[in-house]
N, C-alpha and C positions, 0 to 999 in steps of 0.2 A: 627595886630597881634592878634591871638585868642589863648585862653588857654582852656584846657580840664581838668575836674576834674577826678582824678583817683579813682577807687573803690577798696578798700582793701577787699580781700576775704581770710578768714581763714578757713581751713579745720581742724576740731578738731581731728577726728580719722577715719582712714580707715583701716579696718581689712583685711589683705592680706592672712592670712593663719590661719587655725583653725583645731584642731584635736578633734574629739568627741569620747571618749572611755568610755562612761558611762557603768558601770556594768562589765568592763573588768579588773578592778583593777588599771588601770592607771589614772593619774590625767588629767583633761581637761586643755588645755592651748591655748593661742592665741598670735599672734604677730601682731602688728599694727604700722602704721606710722601716724604721725600727724605733724601739723605746729603750731608755736607760734610766736608772735612778739618779736623779740630781738635776741641777740647773747649770747649763753651760751654753755659751755663745762662742762660735768660732768655726773654723774650717781646718781640716787636716787631710793630707794626702799620704796614703800607705802604698808603698811600692813592693810588689812581690815578683816572683820569677816569671809568671805568665800574665799577671794583671796589675793594673794601677787602679787604686780606689780613692776617690775624693769624697770626704764625708763632711756634710754641713750639720753642725750641732746647734739645735735650738733647745729651749727648756723642755726636758723629758722626751724629745723626739730627735732622731737623726735621719738624714736623707743621704743615701750613699749612691754615688755614680761610679760604676765599675767598667773599665775598658780593657780589652785584651791588648797585650803589647805586640 
């Protein structure tokens, strides 16, 4: 009987859609998908100096919506 070691691969962030409207009066934003180890349900908002990010957590997947302040 032989055993194989499994390799864990985690993708931190993949941007799937972005809108660039610099100089047009609209705010820049992005939507991205990522993975994390664990099971979690919920929503959290992170506030930075230049951006606000709202993250939706589903089991093993997070969806992040980031908006320029």
